[in-house]
KOLDO-808624 format. One record per residue: x, y, z of N, C-alpha, C, O, CB in turn. Coordinates in steps of 0.1 Angstrom, whole numbers, plus 2048, in hexadecimal, padded with zeros to 3 digits. Last residue first. Glycine has a CB too. Layout:
// residues N
XYZXYZXYZXYZXYZ...
***
This chain:
// residues 70
E2BFDAEEBE37FDBEE3E43FDFEEBE4DFE0EE5E35FE4ED9E17FC1EFCE1BFCFEFAE28FD0EF3E31FC7EF5E1BFD6F07E00FACEFAE0DFACEF4E11FBAEF2E0FFC0EE7E0FFA3EE7DEAF9FF13DEEFAAF0ADFDFA7F05E05FA1F0CDEDFB7F11DE2F8EF26DE0F8AF18DE5F94F0EDE3F92F02DD2F86F16DE6F92F40DDAF98F3BDD8F94F2CDCDF97F27DDAFA7F3CDFFF87F45DF3F80F4ADE6F86F45DDCF7FF45DF3F81F59E0FF9BF39E0FF8EF34E02F86F38DFCF80F30E1BF86F38E0AFB1F4AE07FB2F3CE06FA4F36DFCFA1F2EE12FBAF35E14FA6F62E06FAAF61E01FABF53DF6FA7F4FE03FB7F69E2FFA5F5EE28F99F5FE19F9BF5DE12F93F57E2AF92F6DE39FBEF45E36FBAF53E2FFACF52E29FA8F48E2EFC4F5BE3FFC3F2BE44FCDF35E42FC8F43E48FCDF4CE3EFDAF33E4BFA7F18E41FB0F1CE46FB8F28E50FB5F2EE33FA9F20E56F95EFDE5AF9CF09E50FA6F0CE4CFAEF03E68FA3F07E4FF76EF0E4AF84EF0E4FF89EFDE4DF84F08E3BF85EEFE51F5BEDAE58F62EE5E54F71EE4E55F77EDAE67F60EE4E4CF3DECBE45F49ECFE4DF4FEDBE51F47EE4E36F46ED4E5CF28EC3E52F2DEB9E49F38EBEE41F3EEB7E49F21EB6E7DF1DEC4E73F25ECBE69F2AEC1E6CF30EB6E79F31ED3E94F12EB8E8AF0AEBEE80F11EC7E7CF0CED2E90EFFEC6EA6F2FEBAEA7F21EB7E9DF19EBFE9DF1AECBEB6F1BEBAEB4F4EEB2EA8F47EB6EA9F38EB1EADF35EA6E9BF4DEB0EC6F6BEB7EC7F5CEB5EBBF55EBAEB8F57EC6ED5F57EBBECFF8AEABEC4F82EB1EC7F74EADECAF70EA2EB6F86EABEE4FA7EB2EE0F9BEABED5F93EB2ED3F95EBEEECF92EA9EEEFBCEC1EE1FBEEB9EDDFB2EB2ED2FB2EABEE3FC9EB0F03FB6ED0F05FC0EC5EF9FC1EBCEFAFC8EB2F11FBCEBDEFAFA2EE0EFEFAFEE7F00FBAEDCEFFFC6EDFF0AFADEEFEF9F8DECFEECF93ED4EEFFA1ED9EE7FAAED8EE6F8AEDEF13F85ECDF0CF8BEC1F00F92EC5EFCF9CEBFF09F7FEB7F17F7CEE7F1FF87EE2F18F8EED6F18F9AED5F2DF83EDFF06F65EE5F03F70EEEF0AF7DEEBF05F88EECF06F6CEFDF14F55ED4F07F5BECFF03F66ED8EFCF70ED4EFDF50ECEF2AF50EE5F2CF56ED8F1FF5DED3F1FF68ECFF31F4CECEF1EF43EFBF25F50EFDF27F57EF0F26F63EEFF33F4EF04F16F2CEEDF0CF35EF3F12F42EF6F0BF4DEF4F06F2FF00F2EF1FEE7F26F25EDCF1CF2FEE2F19F39EDBF20F1AED4F3DF26F07F3DF20EFAF36F27EF0F36F33EEFF38F12EFCF26F33F20F33F2FF1CF32F29F0EF27F26F09F39F24F26F12F4BF33F15F43F27F23F3FF25F2CF47F28F0FF4AF1BF03F48F51F10F4DF4CF14F45F3FF18F3AF41F1BF4CF57EE3F51F59EEBF47F52EF8F4EF4DEF7F58F46EE4F40F46ECBF55F73ED5F5AF6BEDEF4FF65EE1F45F6CEDEF65F72EACF41F72EB9F45F78EC2F4CF6EEC2F49F62EC0F39F7FE8CF38F79E94F3FF6FEA0F44F77E9FF4BF82E8CF4BF69E76F1BF7CE80F25F81E87F2CF76E88F27F6BE8AF1FF8BE68F04F7AE61F11F7BE6AF1CF80E65F25F87E55F0FF83E72EEBF75E73EF0F83E6BEFDF85E68F01F90E82EF2F86E6CEE8F5AE68EDEF63E67EE4F71E5EEE1F79E71ED2F63E79EFFF4EE6AEFDF4DE65EF3F57E5AEF5F5CE66EF9F3FE8FF15F57E8DF06F58E7EF04F59E78F07F63E95F00F65E9FF2DF46E92F2AF4BE91F1BF4BE91F14F40E86F30F43EBAF41F4AEB6F33F47EA9F30F4EEA8F30F5AEC2F29F4BEC5F5FF3AEBDF59F45EBAF4AF40EB8F48F34EB0F60F47EE2F75F36ED8F6BF31ED1F65F3DED6F65F48EDEF60F28EECF98F37EECF8AF3BEE1F82F34ED8F87F2EEEBF89F4AEE7FB2F2FEF2FABF29EF2F9CF2CEF8F94F25EFFFB1F2FEC9FC0F24ECFFB8F2FEDBFB1F29EDAFAAF1EEC5FAEF35EC1FCCF0DEC4FD5F18ECAFCEF24ECFFD4F2DEB7FDBF1CEACFB1F02EB4FBDEFFEB5FC6F0BEACFC8F13EADFC5EF4EB1F92F12EA8F9DF10EB0FA9F0DEBAFACF14EA0F9FF1DEB2F6FF0EEBAF7CF0EEB1F87F0AEA9F86F01EC6F7BF04EAFF4FF1BEA8F5BF17EB2F67F18EBAF68F22E9CF5EF21EAAF2DF15EB4F37F18EAFF44F13EABF45F07EC2F34F12E96F14F24E97F1FF1AEA2F29F1EEA2F2DF2AE89F25F17E8FEF1F27E95EFDF2CE96F07F20E97F03F15EA3EFAF31E84EDCF1BE81EDDF29E88EE9F2FE86EECF3BE86ED1F30E74ED6EFCE7EEDDF04E7AEDDF12E6EEDFF15E80EEBEFEE6AEB5EF1E67EC3EF5E71EC9EFEE77EC2F06E59EC3EFC
***
């Protein structure tokens, strides 16, 4: 099972690293292949690997309420 998730959100140039064990999220400076796919993302591309659900919501409250706002 994955213990970390790398997140990129439209409108943000940077990436985030979520450490599931520690319960933390930190900015990530991509290098190597990750930098390459991040550059593709910046031009509108999408890269998904080993994730079966991902939803961006407008606030924590929306997520906690169980809603999936567009």
